[in-house]
C-alpha positions in Angstrom: 40.0 4.7 24.1 41.1 3.5 21.0 40.0 -0.4 22.1 36.2 1.2 22.9 35.4 2.4 19.3 36.5 -0.9 17.3 34.3 -2.5 20.2 31.6 0.2 19.9 31.0 -0.5 16.1 31.5 -4.0 16.2 28.4 -4.1 18.8 26.6 -1.9 15.9 27.2 -4.5 13.2 25.8 -7.2 15.3 22.9 -5.2 16.8 22.2 -3.9 13.6 22.4 -8.0 11.7 20.1 -9.2 14.4 17.3 -6.4 13.7 17.2 -7.2 10.2 17.0 -10.9 10.1 13.8 -10.9 12.8 11.1 -10.8 10.9 8.8 -7.4 11.4 5.5 -7.3 13.7 2.8 -6.4 11.3 -0.1 -7.6 13.5 -1.1 -4.0 14.2 -0.8 -2.9 10.1 -4.5 -4.6 9.1 -6.1 -2.7 11.8 -5.8 0.6 9.9 -9.1 2.2 9.4 -11.0 6.3 9.6 -14.1 4.9 10.6 -13.4 1.7 13.0 -11.2 1.8 16.1 -7.4 0.5 16.0 -6.9 -1.9 18.2 -10.4 -3.1 18.9 -10.4 -5.1 15.7 -9.1 -8.6 15.2 -6.8 -8.9 12.2 -9.0 -9.4 9.0 -8.3 -12.1 6.9 -7.4 -11.2 3.1 -10.2 -10.5 1.1 -10.6 -11.2 -2.8 -13.1 -9.0 -4.1 -14.5 -8.9 -7.6 -15.4 -5.5 -9.1 -19.8 -5.3 -9.9 -20.8 -3.7 -12.7 -18.9 -1.8 -15.0 -15.9 0.5 -13.6 -17.4 4.2 -13.7 -14.7 5.9 -11.7 -13.4 9.4 -12.1 -9.7 9.6 -13.2 -9.4 13.0 -11.7 -10.9 12.2 -8.4 -8.4 8.8 -8.3 -5.9 11.3 -8.7 -6.9 13.2 -6.2 -7.7 10.3 -3.5 -4.2 8.4 -4.5 -2.0 11.9 -3.6 -4.2 12.9 -0.8 -2.2 12.3 2.4 -5.3 11.0 4.6 -6.8 8.9 2.4 -4.9 6.9 -0.4 -1.7 8.4 0.6 -0.4 6.2 -2.8 2.6 8.4 -3.2 3.9 7.4 -0.1 5.1 3.9 -1.6 4.7 4.4 -5.7 5.8 6.2 -8.2 2.8 7.8 -10.1 2.3 10.3 -13.0 2.0 13.8 -11.5 2.9 13.2 -8.4 5.9 15.2 -6.2 8.5 13.4 -4.0 7.2 9.7 -4.2 8.5 6.5 -2.2 10.5 3.7 -3.5 9.2 1.1 -1.5 6.4 0.1 -4.0 6.2 -0.5 -7.9 6.2 2.1 -10.2 2.9 3.0 -10.8 3.8 5.7 -13.8 2.7 3.2 -16.7 0.5 0.6 -14.9 -2.3 1.3 -17.8 0.3 -0.2 -19.9 0.5 -3.6 -18.2 -2.5 -5.2 -19.8 -4.3 -5.3 -16.3 -7.4 -5.6 -16.3 -10.5 -3.0 -14.1 -11.3 -6.2 -12.3 -7.5 -7.2 -11.6 -6.7 -3.8 -10.4 -9.5 -3.4 -8.4 -8.7 -6.8 -6.4 -5.2 -5.5 -6.1 -6.1 -2.3 -4.6 -8.8 -3.7 -2.5 -6.7 -6.3 -0.8 -2.8 -7.2 -2.1 -2.7 -9.6 0.4 -4.9 -11.7 -2.0 -2.0 -11.9 -4.4 1.2 -11.2 -2.0 0.2 -12.1 1.3 3.7 -10.3 2.4 2.9 -7.0 0.9 3.1 -3.9 2.5 0.3 -2.5 1.2 -2.8 -1.9 3.4 -6.2 -3.4 2.4 -7.6 -0.6 1.4 -11.3 -2.3 1.1 -10.8 -5.0 3.6 -10.6 -2.7 6.4 -12.6 0.1 4.6 -10.2 2.5 4.4 -11.7 3.5 0.9 -15.3 3.2 -0.4 -16.1 1.4 -3.2 -16.5 4.1 -5.3 -13.1 5.7 -4.1 -11.8 2.4 -5.1 -13.2 2.7 -8.5 -12.0 6.1 -9.0 -8.1 5.0 -8.1 -8.3 2.2 -10.3 -9.5 4.7 -13.0 -6.5 6.3 -12.7 -4.4 3.6 -12.3 -5.2 2.7 -15.8 -5.2 5.9 -17.2 -1.9 5.9 -16.4 0.0 5.0 -19.7 
């Protein structure tokens, strides 16, 4: 019986290390959308989108969208001002407005972060039509106000 436990532990150790070295398959990830059927869409290529005109975002609405589990769900990965139970996977955004990024840069990041970091886990909110242009502007206004 004593020889069985080390063998099991050894097997778990090797199983864990093999899985850690295998790259994750995110092929289904980009099809996230509330209006389009997943699985019926080809993986969309990253899209760099520039903001057109003034930001005109609503900070309060942006906060609401960012915290909503069925919309932006930013708190699943990020620390944000006023959020509870934030995630730790993404960078801390509680002082995003102090980074010096422009509204155009922030908009491009939220629209499709894959254009900046191809290995990101952040959903391409604009490219996949998860959020509307105005919802993206509202989230950017909230992010920029976070100082």
